[in-house]
C-alpha positions as CSV (number, residue, x, y, z in Angstrom):
1,A,0.0,0.0,0.0
2,A,1.4,3.4,-1.0
3,D,-0.2,5.3,1.9
4,A,1.6,4.7,5.3
5,A,-1.7,4.7,7.3
6,L,-3.3,2.2,5.0
7,Q,-0.2,0.0,5.0
8,E,-0.2,0.0,8.8
9,L,-3.9,-0.9,9.0
10,A,-3.4,-3.7,6.4
11,G,-0.7,-5.1,8.6
12,R,-3.2,-5.5,11.5
13,H,-6.4,-6.3,9.7
14,T,-7.5,-8.7,6.9
15,I,-10.5,-8.7,4.7
16,G,-11.5,-10.1,1.3
17,V,-14.3,-8.3,-0.6
18,T,-15.7,-9.7,-3.8
19,Q,-17.9,-7.6,-6.1
20,V,-20.0,-9.2,-8.9
21,V,-21.5,-6.9,-11.5
22,T,-24.2,-8.6,-13.6
23,A,-25.8,-7.9,-17.0
24,G,-23.0,-5.6,-18.2
25,P,-21.8,-5.0,-21.7
26,E,-19.2,-7.8,-21.3
27,G,-21.5,-10.1,-19.3
28,D,-21.0,-10.7,-15.6
29,V,-17.7,-9.5,-14.1
30,T,-16.2,-10.5,-10.8
31,Y,-13.4,-8.6,-9.1
32,H,-12.0,-8.3,-5.6
33,L,-10.2,-6.2,-2.9
34,Q,-7.9,-8.1,-0.6
35,V,-6.4,-6.4,2.4
36,G,-3.8,-8.1,4.7
37,D,-0.1,-8.7,5.3
38,G,0.6,-5.0,5.0
39,A,-0.9,-4.6,1.5
40,A,-4.1,-3.9,-0.3
41,T,-4.6,-5.4,-3.7
42,F,-7.4,-5.2,-6.3
43,G,-7.9,-7.5,-9.2
44,P,-10.1,-9.9,-11.2
45,G,-11.9,-12.9,-9.7
46,A,-13.2,-13.6,-6.3
47,A,-11.4,-12.7,-3.0
48,Y,-9.8,-15.6,-1.1
49,P,-10.7,-15.8,1.6
50,E,-14.0,-14.1,0.9
51,D,-15.4,-12.2,3.9
52,V,-17.9,-10.0,2.0
53,K,-19.6,-10.5,-1.3
54,M,-21.7,-7.8,-3.1
55,E,-23.7,-8.4,-6.2
56,Q,-25.4,-5.7,-8.3
57,T,-26.5,-5.1,-11.8
58,W,-24.4,-3.1,-14.3
59,E,-27.0,-0.3,-14.0
60,T,-26.7,-0.1,-10.2
61,A,-22.9,-0.3,-10.3
62,V,-22.6,2.5,-12.8
63,G,-25.1,4.7,-10.8
64,V,-23.1,4.2,-7.6
65,A,-19.7,4.8,-9.4
66,T,-20.9,8.0,-11.0
67,G,-22.8,9.3,-8.0
68,T,-26.2,9.3,-9.6
69,L,-27.3,6.6,-7.2
70,N,-26.6,6.8,-3.4
71,A,-24.6,3.7,-2.4
72,Q,-26.5,3.3,0.9
73,E,-29.9,3.3,-0.8
74,A,-28.7,1.0,-3.5
75,F,-27.6,-1.7,-1.1
76,I,-30.4,-1.6,1.4
């Protein structure tokens, strides 16, 4: 992790987050955020171990990413 505070947190905590976006222009896409061992990584495929999994449609993902849809409202 480039940021010292994030690197310090990643050294003390671990989490794997998987996000699945369905019905997109390229079909369903799965990617992950993995935090632990002093690093945070982001890449294709599911997290391992997977602690959290989110799934939403392409329309919802784009709305949240662009700010036209409130993330809290989208996932409740």
